[in-house]
MIVO-138404 format. One record per residue: residue in one letter; x, y, z of N, C-alpha, C in turn. Coordinates in nm, 3 decimals. Example, Ala and Ser with C-alpha at 12.3 -4.5 7.8 and 13.67 -1.06 7.14 Angstrom:
 resn    n_xx    n_yy    n_zz   ca_xx   ca_yy   ca_zz    c_xx    c_yy    c_zz
    A   1.319  -0.569   0.780   1.230  -0.450   0.780   1.320  -0.330   0.780
    S   1.285  -0.225   0.708   1.367  -0.106   0.714   1.290   0.003   0.787
This chain:
 resn    n_xx    n_yy    n_zz   ca_xx   ca_yy   ca_zz    c_xx    c_yy    c_zz
    M   0.183  -0.556  -2.463   0.123  -0.601  -2.358   0.115  -0.513  -2.238
    K  -0.002  -0.475  -2.158   0.003  -0.385  -2.046   0.086  -0.454  -1.953
    K   0.159  -0.381  -1.864   0.196  -0.412  -1.728   0.094  -0.406  -1.613
    T   0.097  -0.456  -1.513  -0.005  -0.454  -1.389   0.035  -0.375  -1.305
    L  -0.068  -0.319  -1.235  -0.025  -0.229  -1.104  -0.132  -0.306  -1.006
    L  -0.080  -0.384  -0.913  -0.134  -0.445  -0.812  -0.160  -0.396  -0.687
    L  -0.265  -0.355  -0.642  -0.303  -0.281  -0.514  -0.335  -0.355  -0.405
    C  -0.257  -0.386  -0.308  -0.268  -0.486  -0.215  -0.354  -0.397  -0.085
    L  -0.475  -0.410  -0.068  -0.539  -0.323   0.035  -0.616  -0.409   0.158
    G  -0.598  -0.370   0.279  -0.632  -0.413   0.367  -0.581  -0.374   0.502
    E  -0.630  -0.386   0.644  -0.586  -0.321   0.742  -0.464  -0.416   0.769
    S  -0.392  -0.310   0.852  -0.246  -0.356   0.903  -0.270  -0.491   0.975
    G  -0.206  -0.575   0.949  -0.203  -0.729   1.010  -0.287  -0.827   0.898
    S  -0.335  -0.791   0.825  -0.385  -0.879   0.727  -0.338  -0.983   0.627
    G  -0.217  -0.951   0.632  -0.117  -1.031   0.531  -0.074  -0.969   0.394
    K  -0.094  -0.853   0.388  -0.050  -0.805   0.274   0.094  -0.813   0.229
    S   0.186  -0.768   0.335   0.310  -0.779   0.339   0.378  -0.910   0.299
    Y   0.313  -0.993   0.379   0.353  -1.159   0.384   0.332  -1.210   0.247
    Y   0.206  -1.167   0.174   0.165  -1.242   0.060   0.246  -1.167  -0.038
    I   0.312  -1.038  -0.049   0.390  -0.952  -0.146   0.522  -1.045  -0.133
    K   0.581  -1.058  -0.006   0.704  -1.123  -0.015   0.706  -1.275  -0.015
    N   0.637  -1.356   0.036   0.645  -1.513   0.007   0.538  -1.581  -0.105
    T   0.447  -1.509  -0.156   0.357  -1.571  -0.241   0.371  -1.506  -0.378
    L   0.385  -1.391  -0.406   0.413  -1.322  -0.571   0.542  -1.390  -0.599
    P   0.592  -1.440  -0.727   0.677  -1.513  -0.787   0.804  -1.397  -0.754
    N   0.941  -1.433  -0.734   1.032  -1.356  -0.699   1.059  -1.274  -0.849
    G   1.084  -1.141  -0.836   1.128  -1.091  -0.961   0.997  -1.029  -1.060
    L   0.892  -1.072  -1.031   0.778  -1.056  -1.135   0.702  -0.916  -1.099
    F   0.702  -0.865  -0.982   0.671  -0.730  -0.925   0.778  -0.667  -0.876
    Y   0.767  -0.513  -0.884   0.837  -0.441  -0.789   0.752  -0.384  -0.702
    N   0.805  -0.398  -0.585   0.720  -0.327  -0.441   0.755  -0.219  -0.459
    L   0.630  -0.108  -0.471   0.687   0.032  -0.446   0.719   0.091  -0.320
    R   0.799   0.162  -0.281   0.812   0.186  -0.148   0.788   0.337  -0.133
    S   0.745   0.362   0.022   0.680   0.491   0.034   0.791   0.568   0.125
    A   0.777   0.703   0.103   0.845   0.765   0.224   0.786   0.772   0.353
    T   0.822   0.775   0.447   0.782   0.802   0.576   0.838   0.913   0.687
    T   0.779   0.982   0.779   0.832   1.050   0.876   0.867   0.988   0.987
    R   0.802   0.857   1.018   0.817   0.797   1.138   0.950   0.721   1.162
    P   0.994   0.741   1.268   1.148   0.678   1.299   1.160   0.552   1.266
    M   1.293   0.518   1.216   1.328   0.398   1.171   1.325   0.296   1.298
    R   1.277   0.150   1.258   1.254   0.071   1.379   1.387  -0.038   1.389
    Q   1.405  -0.098   1.474   1.480  -0.217   1.487   1.473  -0.310   1.328
    G   1.590  -0.332   1.249   1.578  -0.434   1.161   1.539  -0.347   1.005
    E   1.525  -0.203   1.037   1.516  -0.149   0.917   1.627  -0.063   0.891
    S   1.651  -0.016   0.740   1.745   0.062   0.681   1.664   0.164   0.590
    E   1.773   0.250   0.532   1.717   0.340   0.441   1.681   0.262   0.344
    G   1.547   0.276   0.286   1.501   0.210   0.158   1.442   0.072   0.163
    K   1.438   0.024   0.310   1.405  -0.129   0.348   1.336  -0.107   0.474
    P   1.197  -0.104   0.485   1.128  -0.086   0.380   1.058   0.042   0.326
    Y   1.109   0.157   0.401   1.089   0.290   0.355   1.197   0.352   0.330
    F   1.166   0.494   0.242   1.255   0.570   0.262   1.254   0.684   0.406
    F   1.321   0.703   0.479   1.294   0.778   0.590   1.329   0.926   0.590
    R   1.226   1.028   0.573   1.258   1.173   0.545   1.173   1.224   0.661
    D   1.186   1.376   0.656   1.133   1.470   0.766   1.013   1.547   0.673
    E   0.934   1.611   0.755   0.813   1.691   0.720   0.848   1.760   0.591
    E   0.930   1.826   0.601   0.976   1.909   0.465   0.980   1.861   0.347
    Y   1.018   1.724   0.338   1.034   1.635   0.222   0.887   1.651   0.166
    F   0.771   1.595   0.236   0.668   1.599   0.210   0.598   1.723   0.152
    L   0.654   1.825   0.186   0.596   1.975   0.127   0.674   2.009   0.025
    T   0.763   1.962  -0.012   0.878   2.013  -0.131   0.876   1.905  -0.232
    E   0.858   1.768  -0.208   0.885   1.683  -0.328   0.773   1.644  -0.382
    P   0.757   1.610  -0.525   0.634   1.554  -0.604   0.615   1.422  -0.530
    M   0.493   1.385  -0.505   0.436   1.274  -0.452   0.330   1.218  -0.540
    C   0.310   1.087  -0.540   0.192   1.038  -0.600   0.102   1.014  -0.501
    T   0.130   0.970  -0.382   0.017   0.948  -0.276   0.071   1.038  -0.131
    R  -0.017   1.073  -0.062   0.026   1.144   0.050  -0.064   1.099   0.155
    L  -0.038   1.031   0.280  -0.100   0.983   0.367  -0.065   1.060   0.504
    W  -0.175   1.115   0.587  -0.121   1.145   0.726  -0.196   1.070   0.799
    V  -0.146   0.966   0.852  -0.223   0.871   0.952  -0.280   0.929   1.062
    N  -0.195   1.021   1.138  -0.260   1.036   1.287  -0.286   1.218   1.275
    E  -0.363   1.237   1.165  -0.426   1.392   1.145  -0.487   1.401   1.241
    Q  -0.611   1.342   1.283  -0.690   1.372   1.349  -0.675   1.375   1.476
    F  -0.557   1.315   1.543  -0.501   1.336   1.671  -0.378   1.422   1.695
    W  -0.334   1.452   1.577  -0.243   1.561   1.597  -0.238   1.665   1.686
    K  -0.141   1.716   1.756  -0.121   1.855   1.810  -0.002   1.893   1.788
    P   0.022   2.012   1.819   0.176   2.114   1.792   0.254   2.023   1.890
    G   0.391   1.995   1.864   0.462   1.925   1.946   0.445   1.775   1.911
    V   0.390   1.709   1.879   0.350   1.563   1.845   0.417   1.554   1.696
    P   0.485   1.467   1.677   0.551   1.426   1.520   0.419   1.387   1.446
    K   0.446   1.429   1.309   0.312   1.372   1.208   0.349   1.259   1.143
    W   0.275   1.171   1.167   0.307   1.050   1.085   0.281   1.032   0.933
    M   0.369   1.082   0.868   0.312   1.077   0.733   0.373   0.969   0.626
    Y   0.317   0.922   0.526   0.351   0.854   0.429   0.310   0.886   0.278
    G   0.388   0.837   0.187   0.359   0.846   0.047   0.490   0.796  -0.026
    I   0.427   0.800  -0.133   0.493   0.721  -0.261   0.582   0.850  -0.331
    P   0.688   0.869  -0.323   0.756   0.991  -0.397   0.738   0.961  -0.559
    E   0.729   1.059  -0.658   0.688   1.028  -0.770   0.837   0.951  -0.841
    I   0.944   1.015  -0.807   1.097   0.963  -0.855   1.058   0.798  -0.830
    E   0.981   0.736  -0.709   1.012   0.598  -0.711   0.930   0.540  -0.833
    V   0.819   0.590  -0.837   0.737   0.530  -0.949   0.801   0.535  -1.091
    K   0.850   0.667  -1.123   0.890   0.684  -1.244   1.037   0.604  -1.261
    S   1.111   0.568  -1.167   1.237   0.497  -1.205   1.212   0.342  -1.221
    N   1.063   0.297  -1.198   1.014   0.157  -1.213   0.929   0.133  -1.305
    L   0.883   0.246  -1.396   0.791   0.221  -1.504   0.832   0.118  -1.611
    G   0.760   0.043  -1.653   0.768  -0.053  -1.748   0.788  -0.206  -1.642
    K   0.794  -0.196  -1.544   0.774  -0.324  -1.449   0.628  -0.347  -1.389
    N   0.592  -0.475  -1.389   0.475  -0.494  -1.306   0.496  -0.437  -1.147
    L   0.425  -0.362  -1.083   0.416  -0.310  -1.002   0.335  -0.343  -0.871
    V   0.391  -0.318  -0.754   0.266  -0.358  -0.624   0.266  -0.262  -0.523
    Y   0.155  -0.240  -0.494   0.166  -0.115  -0.379   0.072  -0.192  -0.246
    D   0.124  -0.177  -0.127   0.065  -0.219  -0.034   0.023  -0.117   0.057
    V  -0.119  -0.097   0.079  -0.170   0.035   0.149  -0.302  -0.018   0.231
    I  -0.311   0.061   0.347  -0.450   0.007   0.400  -0.587   0.092   0.333
    Q  -0.589   0.222   0.324  -0.680   0.295   0.288  -0.710   0.292   0.127
    P  -0.838   0.265   0.099  -0.854   0.268  -0.074  -0.836   0.398  -0.135
    K  -0.863   0.495  -0.049  -0.866   0.623  -0.095  -0.709   0.649  -0.131
    Y  -0.611   0.611  -0.083  -0.469   0.630  -0.132  -0.428   0.542  -0.221
    A  -0.514   0.435  -0.240  -0.493   0.339  -0.387  -0.554   0.441  -0.504
    R  -0.656   0.515  -0.487  -0.725   0.563  -0.584  -0.627   0.686  -0.607
    Q  -0.549   0.760  -0.532  -0.460   0.863  -0.540  -0.338   0.827  -0.658
    L  -0.314   0.686  -0.617  -0.221   0.634  -0.704  -0.260   0.611  -0.859
    I  -0.367   0.548  -0.858  -0.447   0.563  -1.013  -0.465   0.647  -1.059
    D  -0.501   0.766  -1.014  -0.532   0.902  -1.042  -0.397   0.952  -1.109
    W  -0.277   0.927  -1.047  -0.161   0.971  -1.069  -0.121   0.921  -1.215
    F  -0.141   0.781  -1.208  -0.108   0.707  -1.362  -0.197   0.768  -1.463
    K  -0.332   0.778  -1.421  -0.401   0.851  -1.528  -0.363   0.999  -1.574
    V  -0.359   1.077  -1.476  -0.309   1.211  -1.532  -0.179   1.229  -1.613
    N  -0.098   1.095  -1.569   0.002   1.105  -1.642   0.027   1.017  -1.796
    G  -0.105   0.974  -1.806  -0.126   0.905  -1.954  -0.068   0.777  -1.943
    L  -0.026   0.699  -1.794   0.021   0.573  -1.786  -0.103   0.462  -1.799
    N  -0.226   0.546  -1.791  -0.319   0.409  -1.783  -0.338   0.328  -1.930
    K  -0.271   0.381  -2.042  -0.261   0.311  -2.167  -0.157   0.208  -2.136
    E  -0.045   0.215  -2.060   0.032   0.111  -2.058   0.026   0.019  -1.905
    Y  -0.083   0.049  -1.829  -0.085  -0.039  -1.710  -0.245  -0.079  -1.676
    N  -0.247  -0.189  -1.652  -0.395  -0.229  -1.590  -0.385  -0.237  -1.439
    F  -0.497  -0.184  -1.366  -0.500  -0.162  -1.237  -0.603  -0.273  -1.173
    K  -0.559  -0.345  -1.096  -0.590  -0.472  -1.012  -0.579  -0.442  -0.860
    T  -0.697  -0.477  -0.789  -0.727  -0.443  -0.664  -0.749  -0.562  -0.605
    A  -0.670  -0.625  -0.498  -0.666  -0.717  -0.408  -0.729  -0.668  -0.256
    Y  -0.814  -0.713  -0.191  -0.882  -0.688  -0.085  -0.847  -0.801   0.013
    F  -0.756  -0.768   0.117  -0.715  -0.897   0.217  -0.785  -0.865   0.329
    L  -0.858  -0.965   0.369  -0.962  -0.991   0.480  -0.891  -1.003   0.614
    S  -0.902  -0.927   0.721  -0.826  -0.960   0.852  -0.891  -1.061   0.942
    P  -0.805  -1.115   1.022  -0.883  -1.215   1.115  -0.976  -1.130   1.234
    A  -1.041  -1.185   1.289  -1.143  -1.145   1.388  -1.088  -1.075   1.469
    N  -0.948  -1.108   1.522  -0.905  -1.052   1.642  -0.747  -0.936   1.585
    N  -0.818  -0.907   1.482  -0.674  -0.841   1.392  -0.636  -0.691   1.489
    L  -0.729  -0.621   1.526  -0.694  -0.509   1.610  -0.607  -0.507   1.706
    D  -0.628  -0.621   1.801  -0.536  -0.678   1.901  -0.414  -0.741   1.844
    I  -0.409  -0.805   1.734  -0.274  -0.842   1.687  -0.181  -0.719   1.619
    A  -0.266  -0.638   1.559  -0.169  -0.531   1.501  -0.143  -0.413   1.604
    A  -0.225  -0.375   1.720  -0.223  -0.269   1.802  -0.079  -0.275   1.853
    G  -0.030  -0.147   1.853   0.099  -0.116   1.907   0.264  -0.122   1.808
    R   0.195  -0.199   1.707   0.326  -0.230   1.621   0.420  -0.114   1.587
    A   0.323   0.000   1.545   0.381   0.147   1.501   0.460   0.203   1.605
    N   0.402   0.150   1.730   0.479   0.221   1.837   0.458   0.361   1.819
    M   0.324   0.436   1.778   0.323   0.563   1.760   0.185   0.650   1.878
    P   0.209   0.724   1.907   0.104   0.801   1.981  -0.035   0.776   1.906
    N  -0.147   0.736   2.030  -0.269   0.720   1.983  -0.266   0.593   1.863
    D  -0.185   0.509   1.883  -0.156   0.428   1.776  -0.333   0.326   1.756
    T  -0.365   0.266   1.837  -0.495   0.191   1.848  -0.582   0.287   1.809
    D  -0.601   0.428   1.819  -0.705   0.489   1.778  -0.678   0.528   1.598
    V  -0.553   0.548   1.594  -0.533   0.564   1.446  -0.565   0.421   1.354
    R  -0.536   0.305   1.430  -0.597   0.209   1.364  -0.754   0.180   1.314
    R  -0.776   0.234   1.415  -0.959   0.230   1.413  -0.991   0.333   1.305
    I  -0.939   0.434   1.277  -0.965   0.531   1.195  -0.939   0.517   1.041
    N  -0.782   0.446   1.034  -0.747   0.414   0.904  -0.799   0.265   0.859
    T  -0.930   0.262   0.787  -0.989   0.156   0.789  -0.993   0.099   0.640
    C  -1.017  -0.010   0.629  -1.042  -0.053   0.470  -1.150  -0.164   0.486
    A  -1.270  -0.117   0.481  -1.418  -0.168   0.489  -1.460  -0.143   0.360
    P  -1.575  -0.235   0.287  -1.631  -0.198   0.193  -1.662  -0.081   0.135
    N  -1.733   0.010   0.238  -1.760   0.150   0.255  -1.675   0.223   0.172
    D  -1.534   0.208   0.267  -1.409   0.297   0.191  -1.359   0.285   0.041
    F  -1.402   0.168  -0.010  -1.392   0.143  -0.143  -1.501   0.181  -0.222
    L  -1.638   0.203  -0.182  -1.735   0.275  -0.257  -1.694   0.433  -0.268
    E  -1.660   0.476  -0.158  -1.601   0.631  -0.136  -1.506   0.666  -0.220
    A  -1.401   0.558  -0.223  -1.289   0.605  -0.338  -1.314   0.554  -0.473
    G  -1.432   0.515  -0.508  -1.469   0.489  -0.630  -1.373   0.360  -0.702
    L  -1.370   0.264  -0.595  -1.260   0.155  -0.634  -1.339   0.031  -0.621
    D  -1.312  -0.036  -0.750  -1.364  -0.174  -0.738  -1.259  -0.278  -0.671
    I  -1.344  -0.369  -0.628  -1.224  -0.486  -0.581  -1.247  -0.596  -0.717
    D  -1.120  -0.655  -0.734  -1.118  -0.772  -0.822  -1.090  -0.875  -0.751
    Y  -1.013  -0.875  -0.638  -0.999  -1.005  -0.589  -1.022  -1.012  -0.415
    I  -1.059  -1.127  -0.360  -1.058  -1.097  -0.202  -0.974  -1.235  -0.156
    L  -0.913  -1.219  -0.063  -0.825  -1.321  -0.024  -0.778  -1.307   0.115
    K  -0.741  -1.420   0.178  -0.731  -1.428   0.319  -0.604  -1.502   0.350
    P  -0.475  -1.445   0.335  -0.340  -1.525   0.318  -0.322  -1.595   0.454
    I  -0.367  -1.504   0.587  -0.320  -1.542   0.680  -0.397  -1.663   0.754
    E  -0.510  -1.724   0.663  -0.557  -1.845   0.684  -0.578  -1.935   0.567
    N  -0.457  -1.891   0.471  -0.409  -1.970   0.340  -0.545  -1.979   0.251
    I  -0.607  -1.865   0.254  -0.730  -1.873   0.150  -0.680  -1.781   0.050
    Y  -0.642  -1.803  -0.070  -0.600  -1.748  -0.208  -0.733  -1.730  -0.282
    N  -0.713  -1.632  -0.389  -0.798  -1.618  -0.486  -0.752  -1.681  -0.609
    P  -0.827  -1.794  -0.656  -0.776  -1.853  -0.779  -0.772  -1.774  -0.894
    R  -0.866  -1.664  -0.916  -0.841  -1.569  -1.033  -0.725  -1.495  -1.005
    L  -0.672  -1.437  -0.888  -0.558  -1.371  -0.891  -0.439  -1.438  -0.931
    S  -0.430  -1.602  -0.861  -0.323  -1.659  -0.909  -0.335  -1.703  -1.078
    A  -0.422  -1.702  -1.147  -0.427  -1.722  -1.280  -0.391  -1.581  -1.340
    H  -0.416  -1.468  -1.289  -0.351  -1.343  -1.353  -0.210  -1.338  -1.347
    I  -0.165  -1.374  -1.214  -0.012  -1.397  -1.184   0.043  -1.500  -1.275
    K   0.006  -1.615  -1.322   0.066  -1.703  -1.399   0.069  -1.655  -1.570
    R  -0.042  -1.573  -1.592  -0.052  -1.528  -1.720   0.083  -1.396  -1.746
    L   0.054  -1.344  -1.632   0.208  -1.228  -1.621   0.370  -1.293  -1.644
    Q   0.345  -1.426  -1.567   0.460  -1.492  -1.562   0.509  -1.550  -1.726
    R   0.417  -1.586  -1.787   0.410  -1.642  -1.920   0.455  -1.523  -2.038
    Q   0.426  -1.408  -1.985   0.446  -1.274  -2.058   0.590  -1.253  -2.071
    K   0.619  -1.278  -1.946   0.788  -1.237  -1.922   0.875  -1.255  -2.005
């Protein structure tokens, strides 16, 4: 029976992390962790929720995905805000149902393509959940990352229907957990996975 790679896509503040932590059944999915160059925030530790690395790591280590979120605003002397899933993180957790929390569809496409290049599409189904944001989401999310040009960075790192088209990515489920609107088809898929466990 194939395992599932659940791709949770939506803007920052749309409820992806909340859904993964509080709605997905405990132990059913492994939440893939990204490496990042951003500084550790209060309450975070190594591996929770990120692996904290320097820019050199992103140049030398094999990665499944590569995100440079402030690329358009970067100038020499300004830190590069980079994110990406190290290959070792995925390889160490193959054989489990996996979940990936990301904003832009093009990075979900990078992960799917990595699975296909490595012949893992025979072992995994890819399911895409689109998390709709509240109307005032930019105001809610602005400043959370505490990075230079943060509001502008959030404006360009979008998750709109056109972004799915450009990434060649279909949407399997639409939900809005902030307003307690869930997708019955996604719930049914998760129940099937529970029965298979």
